N, C-alpha and C positions, 0 to 999 in steps of 0.2 A: 923745543920740538921742531923738527923740520916740517916742510910743507907737506910731504907725503904722510907724515904721522898725523898732522891735523886733518888732512883729507880722509885718511883711513878712519879716524875717530868719528868724523862727520858722517861718512857713508855707513859705518857700522851702526850709529845711532838711528839713521834712517831705516836701515834694514831691520832693526829691532821693533819698529812700529807695527801695530796690529794689522795695518793695511797690507804691508808687504809680507808679513807672516802668513796672512790668509792666502796670498797669491803664490807663495813660494813652496807650499807644502805639496807632497805627492798627491794628496787627496783634494787639492784646491778645486779641480774641475767639478768634483761631486758636490762639495760644499757650496760653491757659487751657483751651481745649477739648482740646488735645493732652495737657496735663498731667493733666486730670481723666480722660481716657480711658486713658492709659498707667498712671498711678498711681491705681489704684482705692482705695477706702477700706481694703481688706485688703492692698494691695500698697505696700510702702515702698521696696523696692530692686528695680531692674531691671538685668539684665546689660547691659553696654555694647553688644554686638553687636545684641541684641534691641531695645534702645532706639533705635539708629540706624535699623534697618529699620522700626520702628513709626512713628517720626517722619516718615520719608520717605513711608510709605504714607498716613498721616493728612493730612499737609500737601498731598500730591498730590491726595487726594480732595477736600479743601476748595478747593484751587485750581481743580479742574475744575468745582466747583459755583459758582464765581464769587466766593468769599471772598478777601479780601485777606490774603496770606500773607507771612511774613518772607522776605526775600531773603538769600542767602548768597554768599560770594565764590566758593565751589566748587560751582557748580550742575551738575546732571546733565541733559543734554538728553534729551527723550523721543524715541521712535521717529518719531512724526509730525513733531516739530519738526526732527529731523535730515533728514527727507525734504523738508519744506517750506522749510528754510533759515531758520526763524524764530529770533529772538534769545532769546526768553523760554524758560527751562528750568525743570525741576523742582528745587527746593532740595535740597541735600545734607544728609542727616540728621546725619552726623558734624560737619559745619561748623556746623549750627544748634545742636547740643548744646554745641559748644565756645563759641559766642557766649553761650549761656544760662548756662554756667558762669562766664564772665567778667562777666555781668550779675548774678551772685549769686542766680540762680533755681534752679540745679542744683548738686549737689555730686558730684564724681567721686572714688570711693574704691575700696579693695580689699576684696573679700569675704574671709571666713575661709579660703577655698580658694585665694586669690591672684588671682582673676579680677576685672577691673574692673567696677564697677557705678555706677549713678546713683541719686540720691535728691533729693527736693525740699528746698530750704532753708526756713527759717522764714518768709522773705518770700513765697515762692510759696505755702506753706500758708496764710498769713494772707490772701493775695489770694483763694485758692479758698474759704476760709471766709467771706470777705465776700461773694463772689458767691453762695454757697449761702444766706447769710442774706438777701440782697436778693431772691433768686428765690423765697423762700418766701412764701406768702400768709398774712399774719398782721396783727393789729391792733397798732399801735405802742403803744397804751395799753390794757391789759387788766387784769382783776381778778387773775389769777395773777401778772402781773408786779408789780403794786402790792403784792400780798400778800407776794411774795418780798422786795421792798424793805423793807416794814414789819417782817417777821420778822427779816431780817438786822440792821436797825437796833436792834430790840428785843434781839436776842441779844447784839450787841456792846455795847450800852449796859449790859446786865446784867453783862458781863465787865469793863467799864470802871468800874463803880461801886465806890468804895473803902469805902463805909459798910457794915458788916456787918448793921445793922438793916434797911437798905433791901434788901439781898440776901435776908434772911430773909423779908421781906414779899413779895418777888417769888416766891420759891420756894413760900410758903404759898398765894399766889394761883394758881400753876400746879397745885399739888396739889389745891386745892379745885375748880378747873375740870375736871381730869381725873377726880376722884372723882364729881362730878355727872354727867359723861358715862357713867361706868361704872355708876352706880346707874340711870340711865335705861335703858341697854341691859339691865341685869339684871332690871328690872321688865317686860321684854317689849316695849319700844318698838322701832319699826323703825329700821334703820340709814339714816342720811341719805346717799343715793347722789348722786354728782356726775354731772351730765348730760354728754353727749358733747362739747358745745362747750367747756365749762370744762376737761374733761380734755385735749382737743386743744390748748387754749391753754397749759395747764401743760406738756404734752409739748413744745410748740414752744420754750418758754422754756428747758427743760432741754436740749433738743437744741442750742440756740444756745451754751450753755456747753460742751457736750461737743465741739462742732466746734472750739472754740478750744484744746482740750487738745493736739493734735499740734503746732501751731505753738509753744505755750508750751514743751513739752519740747524741741523742736528748737532753740529759742533757748538753753536751758541747754547742750545738746549742742554748739552752735556756740561758746558761750563757753568750754567746756572745750577744744575743738579750737584756739581762738585762743590760749589759755594754753599749750597743748601746743607750738604752733609757736614761741611767744615763748621758752619755756624751752629748747627744742632749739636755737634760734638762739644763746642765751646760752652753751650748752655748746660749740657749734662755734666761736664767736668768742673764747671764753675771756676774756670781759670781766671776769667776777667769779669768785671761787673756787667750787669745787663745793659746799662747805658752805653758802655764802651763797645759792647758787641753790636748794638743797633747802629751806632755811628760807623763801625767798620762795615756793616752790611750796606748802608747807604753809599759809603765811599767805594766799596768794591763793585756795587751795581753800576755806578757812574763810570768807573774805570773799565768795567767789562764792555760797555757799549762804546767806549771811546778809544781805549788803548789797544784793542785786538782787532785784526782784520775782520773776523767773523762778527764782532760787535758793530763795527762800522757798517758792514754790509747789512746787518739787521736794521740799523737805524735808517739806512737809505731805503730799504724795502718798506719800512714802516711809514716813512714820509711819502713813498709812492702810493701806498694804499689810502692815504688820507686825501689824495687828489683824485676826485671822482672823474674830472674831465680827462686826466691822464690815463686812468684805467679804461675809460670808454674808448679813448683813441687807441690804446693798446689792443683792446678786443677787436676794434674795427680793422686795425692793421693785420692782425692774425687772420681774420676772416678774408681779407683781401689776398693775402698770400696763399691761403688754401683754395681760393677761387681761381687761381692761375692754372692753366692746363697741365703744368708739370705735376700738380698735386694728385692727378688721377693715377699716377704711378706709385703713390705712397700707400702703405698698408693702412688698414682701419686703426690698428693700435698706434701707428705713428701720427696719424691725423688727430686721434683723440688725445694723445700726449701733448701735441703741439697746441691744441685748442685749450687744454687745461693749464696753460702757463699761469694765468691769473689765479686759478684755484690752488696751484702749488705754492704761490706766494702767500695766499691767505692761510693755507693750512700750516705752512712753516711758521708764520708769525703767530698763529693761534697756539701752536705747541710751545713756543718760547714763552708767550704770555701766560700759558697754563702753568709752566714751571715757576714763573715768577709769582703767580698767585698762590701756588702751593707753598712756596717759601714764605711769603707774607703771612699766610694762614698759620704756618707752623710757628713763626715768631709770635704772632698774636696769642695763639693758644699757650705757648710756653710762658709768656708774660702773665697771662690771666691765671693759669693753673699752677704756676710755679710756687712751690712751698719750700722755702729755704730750710726751715726747721726739720721737716720730714726728710728731705734729701740728706741733710747732715746726719740725722739719726741712722738712716739706712747706710750711709757711707761709713759711719762709726762701727756698725754691726759687721759690715763686710770686711773692714780692716781688722777687727778683732778675730774674725774667722781666719783670715789670711795669717795673722800672727800665730794662732793656735796650730794651724796646719804647718807652718814653718817649724815650730817647736817639735811637732810630732815627727816631721821628716828628719830632723836632726837627731832625735833621741831614739826613734823606733827603727825597726828593720823591715825588710821587704816582706816577711812572713807574718808580721803582726796583724791581728784582726781587731777591729773596733766595732762593737755592737752599735749600729746606727739605725734607729727606727725610721721608717719612711714617713710616718705621721706622728705628731706629738701626742702625748697621753691626753685623754679626755679630762677636762677640768671639772672638779666637783663643785658645782654651783647650785645652791638651793633655789627653789622656785616657790613663788607664792601661789595660794589657791586661786584657781581661775574661776570657779563657780561654787555657789553655796549648796548646802544639802537640800534636796527636794524630796519630800515624803512620797509624792506620787511616783517617783522613779522606783521606789522599793515596793509598791503595792502590786498585788497579784492581778493580772488582767482578768476581765469578766469571762465567764464560760461561753463557749461557742453554742449558739442556738441550733437546735436540730431543725433541718429543713422540713418543710411541709410537703409531703408527697402529693397532696391534692391541690397544689397551687396551679397546676396545668390542667386545662380542660381536655376532655377526651377528643382525640383527633381521629378522623376516619379518612378513607382513601379519597373521597370526594373533596374534602377540605384540603388535602395535600395537593390534589390536581389543580385546585383553584389558585394556589400559590406557587405552582410549578412552572415549567417552561412552556413553550408554545406547543399547541396540538397540531402537529403537521398533518396527521391523517385527515382531520376535519377540514383543514385549509386546502389540502389537495382536492378533496371532494367538492368543496365550494367553488374552486376555480375551474373544475372539470365540468360540473353539471349545472352551475348557476346560469340562469337566464339573464346574463349581464354582458355589457360590452367592454367593461373595464374591470380591473382588479379591485378598485375602490368600491364599485357597485356590488361586486361579489362579496367583499368583506362586510359591507353594510347589510347584506342579506343574511348574515349569520345571526343566531340568537345572542342576547346580551352576554351570557356566560362564556361564549366563544369569541367575544370581541374585547378581550383583555388587552392592555397596553403591550404585554409581552408577545401577543400574537403578531405584532408588526414585525418582530425579528424573524419569525417563521415565514411571514409573507415576503419579506425582503430576500430570505434564503431561497424561496421557490422562484422568485422573479429574477434572480441573478443570471446574467447571460443575455437578457433581453436588451436590445439596443435602446429602445425608447425608455426603459426603466433606468439603465445605467447612465444614460445621458441626461436624465432628469428633464426630459422635454416637457412633461406635464407634471405639476405638483398639485396634489389635491388634499383636502382635509379628510382625515381618517378619525371618525368618532369612535372612541373606545369607552369601555365601562370597567372600572376597577372591581376587584372581588367584593368590596364593601358597598358596591352600587353607585359610586361616585363617577359621573361622566367626565371625560377629559379628551381633548382634541389634539391631534398631532398632524403636522404637514409632512408628507412623504411622496416621492415620485410614484406614479401609477403606470400601468402597462395595459395595452389593448388586449382583449381576449377574442380570438377567432380560431377557426379549425386549422388554418394553414400555419399559424404562428402561435404555438402553445408555449406557455412558460416552461423553463427548464425544471425538470423534476416532476412535472404533472403528466400522468399517463394519458394515452389517447383513447382508451376504451375501458369498459367496466371490468373486464378480466384483469387487465393490468392494475386497475384500482384495487380489486380484491386481492391480487397477489401482493401488493404493497401493504 
């Protein structure tokens, strides 16, 4: 093959990746806009039901604005389209999410609570990172980017130098440079401040690297998930012994963290999070950068994303470790609950079914019918007696006794009134004509048969609206008498009685009293 053939094969393989397929479709703008809106920088997992509703809403909004949206096989017609009889309909959110899962842009998994949820794959995160990088206004060649390259080359050249003398000369030069700067500041010279343009350029370069972190961690997580599926499949097929599968798992885990760039990046980040002093210094450096005057021109989202750099590292490592824990738990459950005999019996049954089906397909025709019951016939199994004969269960119940009509005493109207509700007429008269200064004194002036406990409800009803009663400024003892003659005392607010401030519901003259 010529050079152009090799280059063509390499480029075609790259263009077939899910990342470029996501960005090269006619509906890429809609899909990426939906992903960025639903999966904010602080949102990594979205419940399945909410994801379907949000996708339908956002796609319908973009479709109404004239944007080109992806079509799904199961479209939902809108109300206007149903009335007009048009063929175009609003795409279905569930169908679109299913298509995006098949295109390796979304991952559908289970949350710790057992609910289904969606998350972006590394391909989708890489596409979003590329869009963010291209949409940012920055110079392609800048002082901070060149300085970052020069510093990285110098640092790695120092680590790659095998000669100890050269290493010592490098360290001495660094010490001399730092000592000279310290002496200058100690003598009172001013600190050389960096202007806003250079700080913004350095911030942009750092942000570009931070935006690539989620997709890098996602690649490691997907590699662990792929290994998980492969090992579980080996367990189910029983292609190899369990011990050999476990050895392969440990070997592949070590190779995953050492042989791939994503694994090496994960190990480096993991070592970073183990160093508390380094994390504290990273937080302080981020706070110092955001305290510079140039940061006032940043948006709230940009400052929050830059401040959450350590959080991004922690969350990415936690996701990878969660995948590893899930794989380890699967292996443990498979080893503990693995029943070789039962699995072989099931495999033998399935193989016999396949052989019978193959024989039927060879001998039968397309119109042959086979009676196949959905459920097997009920097995005739005898049962033992669960209880012995009880003669009492066969006996006739005793006859019902006739009720005695004379069991209740004769009740008159006066007896019913004693056990009835409050006597509002007598209470109004007592509050209107009693020679008393307060409602409690007027109540105590009533005869015992009119001072039942239920009369307090009527008294509270008549005094409702009085400020001194409703505020409970004064609480007094109300001595009542039950219908059987037993005395009982209650504490209730009282109200003053005067001609200028009468209780609500109490008439001011005898004519009104008689009218009531």
